[in-house]
N, C-alpha and C positions, 0 to 999 in steps of 0.2 A: 201643444207641439205634436204634429202628425208625422207618421212615418209609414212607408209602404212595405216594410218587412226587410228590405235590403238597403234602403237609404233612410237616413235620419230626417227629422224635421229640421227647420232652419234654426241656426244659432246666430246671435249678434254679440260681438265682443268689441268693446272700445279699447284701443291701445294708444299710448302716447309716450313721449320721451323728450329728453333735452336735445338730442341730435339724432339724425338717421342718415344712412348712406346705402341706398339700393343701387349698387355699382353697375354702371353701364359697361357691358363686356367689350365694347369697341374701344374703350379707353385703356390702352396697354400699360401706361406708366402711372399717370395720376388717377386718383380715385374721384370719379364724378358721379353723383347720384342721379337717378331718374327723378322726375318731378314728384312722382307719387309712388307709394309702396307697390311692389310687384306681387303678383299672385303667389310666387314661390316663397317670398318673405312672409306673406300672410299665413301660408301653410306652416312655415317654421314656427310662428308664434303659437298656432293652435297645437302643433305637435309638442311644443315645450310644456303645454298644460296636460295634454293627453295624447300619448302615442302608444299604439298597439299594432302588432302585425295583422290583426283581424280587421282593422279599419283603414280607410284612405280618405283624407280630407279633400274637399272640393270647394274652392272659393268661388262665390257667385257674384259678389259685388263688394266694392270698397268705397266708402264715403270719406271724402276729405273734409275734416272738421276745422282745420286751422289754415290760415293763409300760407301759401307756398313761399317760404322765405329761405334765403341761402346764407351760408357762413363758410368763408374760406379759411383753411387751417393748414399750416405747414408743420409736419411732425416727423419724428424719426421712426423708421420701420426696419425690421430685420429681413434681409433679402433671401435668406435660406430657410429650410425646414429641417428640423431635427427628427430623425426616425429612430426606431429601436435598433436598426442595423448600423447607424452612424456612430462615429467615435465621440460625438459631442458637437457643440456649436459655440464658437467664440464670437460673441456678439459684436465686438469692436471691428472684426473683419467683415461682418455681414451688414453693418449698419448703413442705411440709406435714408436720405432726407427727401420726402415727397410732399407735394401739395395735395390737398383734397378739397373738393367743393361739396359740402354737406348740407342737408336740410336742417333748419333750425326750428325747434319747438313744434314738431309735427304731431298730428293727432288724427286717428282714423276710426271708423266703424267697419269691422270685418263682418260680412254676411257669408255664412258657409254652412255646408252639410258634410256628413261623411257617409261613405258607402261601405258595406261589408266586402271583404276580399276573399280570395280563395283559401286564405290561411285561417279563416274563422273556424273554430271548433264547434262541436255540437252544443256546448254549454254557452256559446257566445250568441248575443242577440243585440239588435239595435237599441232596444229599451235599456239593456244593461249598460251600454256605453254612453247613451244619452244621459242617464242619471249620473253616471260617473263623471262625465265632463261638467255637467251643471254643478255638481257638488264641489268639484275641484276649483272651477272658475269662481264660484261665489266665495270660497274660502281663501282665494289667492294662492292656491297650491300649484306647483309646477315641478316637473322633473329637473329642469334647469331654468335659470332666469331667461325669459324670452328677450330677444333683441331686435333692433330695427335695422336689418341689413348686415351690419358688422357687429361682432360680439362685444366690442367696447361701448356700443350704444344700447344700453339696457332699456327695456320697455316696461312700463306699468300697464296693467290691464284691469278691466272690470266687466263683469257680465251684464248685458242688457236683457232683462227678462222680456218675454213676448208681450206681456201686458203693460210694459213701460214705453214711454214715448222715446222715439229715436232722437239723438242729438242732431241739430240742424247742420247740414253740409254748407260749405261756402257757396256763395252765389257767383260761381265762375265756371266758364266752359273753355276748353282748349284741346287742340289736337296734340296728343303726346307722341305720335309716330309709332314706330315699331318698338315694342317693349318685350323684355324677356318674360316668357310664361313659366318655363320650368327647365330643368336639366335632368335628363335621364342618364343614369350611370349604368353601364354594362360591366358587371363584375365577373371575375374569373378566379377560380380557386387554384392557388399555387401549391402543387403537391410537394414541392421541395421544402418550402418554408411554412407550409400548413396554415395559410391564411388567405383571405380574399383580397384581391387587388383590383383596382379600377382599370379596365381594359380600354374603354372609350367613353366619351361624354357626348350626348346628343342634345343640344339646346333646342328649344322651341320658342316661337315668338308669336305675338298677335298685335293687331293694330289697335292701339289704346287711345281713348279720349275720355275726358270728363265733361259731363253735361250737368250744369248746375251743381257741381261738386260731387257728382256720382260717376264712378267708373264701373261699367258692367264688365264682367269677366266671362268669356265664352267657356262652354264645357271642354274638357281636354280632348275629346274625340271630334270636336267641331272642325269644319273646314276653315274656320277663321284662325285656327292654330296651325302654324306652319313650322316645319323644321328646316 
């Protein structure tokens, strides 16, 4: 595994689960998943295994390992959000029944690297975090259970070593249209309540397609990524 001092060598991680929902933001009421895992969801899986302020994950490619199948589910959801400043939440008043179109038995190989950020200290290095991620991924360790889009869809994962053969992607190609790339949150510190709050969200998108089961992900500063 080679690194250039600021960017790690490549990692390959297989992830799978019973269901997944990578929610399309244009669907306002019902939850409808994209056909394939989004780059932001892939970053979320990696950050569940290793997150540090000193590194930033960059997904380069996602291999689709299982046929794209769908499952329609109707379920109860809570329409409100409880916060520390609220008096509580009475579920019966906030209950809503919604339908969801989810992926069934999805499986992917995530290809990614990380780069060092401006928050890296003098004791931080690419080698240090590479070894940390490899050790944690091989042992199945994570800060919290990774999930496939929504928290209720828990994900299993296993590290694919560089000397191991890659799982075979599906033999399918399709245009996926515009896909969510990431959401940047602009935070503001509230002096009165002494906490950070989200001031605005800036989503970015890219034109996605799978070729023989492989979806390439452009770099975040690429012209292919648009806000």
